[in-house]
N, C-alpha and C positions, 0 to 999 in steps of 0.2 A: 492578410485575411484568409488566404488558403490554409495557412498553418492553424489558425483558430478554428476553421471549419473542420479540418482533419482531427483536431483534438476533440471537437464536439462529437463527431461521428464515432471516434474511438471510444470516448466515454460512454456514449449511448449504447455501443455494442457490449460494453462490460456490465451494464446494469441488468439485474435479473427482472423477470416479467412481473413478479408480485409487487404491487404498489408500495407496500410497507418496506419490503426489502430494497426496492429501487431507491426510496428516500434515504435509507440508511447507507446504501452503497454510494449514492451521490454525495451525501454529507462527508463520507470518508474520503472520497476523491477530492472534494473541494478543500477539505481540511489539510490534506497532504500537500496540496498546491499552495497552501497559505492564503486561500481566498476567503475563508471564514474562520471565526474563532468559535470552537465547539462550546466553550463556557458561555459565551454571549448568546449563542443559539439556544442552549439549554435554558437560559434565563428567559428568553422570549417565549419559548414553548411553555415553561412553567407558568409564566404570567397569564397566558391565554387559556391554558388548560385548567389551572387551579385558582388563581387569584381573580381572573375575569371569568373565563368559561361562560356557561349559560346563566350565571347568577344575575348579570345585568339585565338580560332579557326577561328573566323571571320577575325581577322587580318591576319592570315596565308592564308586564302582563298583569301582575297582581294589582298594580295601581289602576290599570284600565278596568279591572273587575270591580274595584272599590269606588272609583270616582267617575261618574258618567260624563262629566265635562272633559276630563282628561282623556277618556276613551274616545269621545267625539273628535277631539283635536288630533289624537293619534291616527284615527282612521282617515281624517281629512288630509293631513300632511304630516307623516311621521318624522321626517328628517329633522325639522327644527325642534320638534317636541323632545326627541331623544337626545338631540344635541344640547338642549338646555339642561339635561340631566348629566351631561358630561360624556355621553356615549357617541363618539364621532371619530373621524380619522380614517386611516387606511382600511379599506374594505367596508367602510360604512358611510360612504359619501352620500348615498341616496337610498333611503329606507322607505319601503311601503309596507304598511300593516294591513293584513287581511284577517277577517274575523270568522271563526266557525260559529254556526248557528244550528238550530234544529233542522233547517232546510239545506244548509250548505256546509261541506267540509273542504278545507283547503290543504293542499300539499305542495311543497316546494322542491324543485330539482334544478340543477344546472346542467343542461344537456351538452354544453360545449366543454366545460372544464369543471371547476368547483367553486364558482362564485358564491359567497356566503357572508352574512353580516358579522364579521369577527368582533366588533366592539360589543355586540349584544350576545352572541352565542359562543364566542371563543373559536377555537380551531375546528374546522369541519371534521366529523368522524370519517374513518376510512371508507365505510360503506357509501357515504354520500358522494365520494369521489370515484367510486367504482363504475366501470363500464356497464355492469349489469343494472345497477340502480338507475343510472342516467338514461338507459334505453327503456327499461321496463316501466319506469314511473310515468312515461308518456304513453306507451303502448297498452299497458295493463295495470293501471294504478290501483285498482281494487285488489288485484292479486298481490301487489306489493304491500298494501296495507295489511292484508291477511297474513303475510309473512311476518309482519311486525306485531301480529296479534290483535289487529283492529278490524272489526267487522262493522260496517256502517248499517244503520237501520234501513229498511226498505224505503225507497223514495228520497233518500238524502242525495243531493247532487254533489258530485266530486269535481273540484276545480284544481287543476295542476298549473302552478305558476313557474315559468322558466326564468330563473335568476340570471342576471348578466353582469358585466363589468359596470354598467350604468345603473342598474336597479337591483337591489337585494330585498328579500321579503322576510317579514316576521309574521308568523301565524299567531293570532290570539286564540288559544283553545277555549272551548266552552268551560265556564266555571262549574265545578262540581257542586252537586246538591249538598245541602247541609253545611254550607260554609258561611252562612249569614252571621255577621257580627265578628268574624275573624279579622285580625289585623292584617295590614299589607305584608308584613314580614312573615306571618303564618301562612298567608295565601301563597306567597312566593315559594314556600317549601313544597307546594303541591304542583308547581309548574316544572315540567321536565324539558330537557333539551329537545327530545323527539316531538313533544307536543307543540313546540314552537316551529318545527319543521313541517308538522302535519302528519308524521308517521307514527305518532303516539297520541295519547290522551293525557290530560292532567290527572294526577293522583287523586284518589278519593280520600277524604279526611280520615285519619286513623289507619290508613293502609300501610 
């Protein structure tokens, strides 16, 4: 046990302070020790970044915009609803959906680490895992939104949800105007990853 602890401390000392560089350095160390297969790791990353990514969540949001009954069920208990669509598993065991309205804007953070609904949104972006975002999203959420180019109208209440290992959140952004009659697939193209975290808005049609 003492040897394992020494190896852990030694590896930690070798890692650079920047999160992205730390990940790459840790991957290199684990690969050299034969603990991970880089090809398998690349396959997992590609799956979540490109083949899954936020596309699943966008389909859920678009359907919620288009189907009032689905939206009501999603807001009541999102976990079984998204599981029925095949979106479940690791990092998606318990999902809660929160809806942006004219009166309320929701934003998600994980103040302890980087808990995030992988089956719906893919791998969390680097900024979501950063110390700055995790701290400022709680202390000064409106300033954080401004950094993302989002300025809320006067009087809109801002709610910040703290994601945990037990509960992960999906923000249903407001549906853009002028999208009446659009198909679910077309609506999904308007849904951005950041809009489902609450740090962005859905795209306007034609934008």
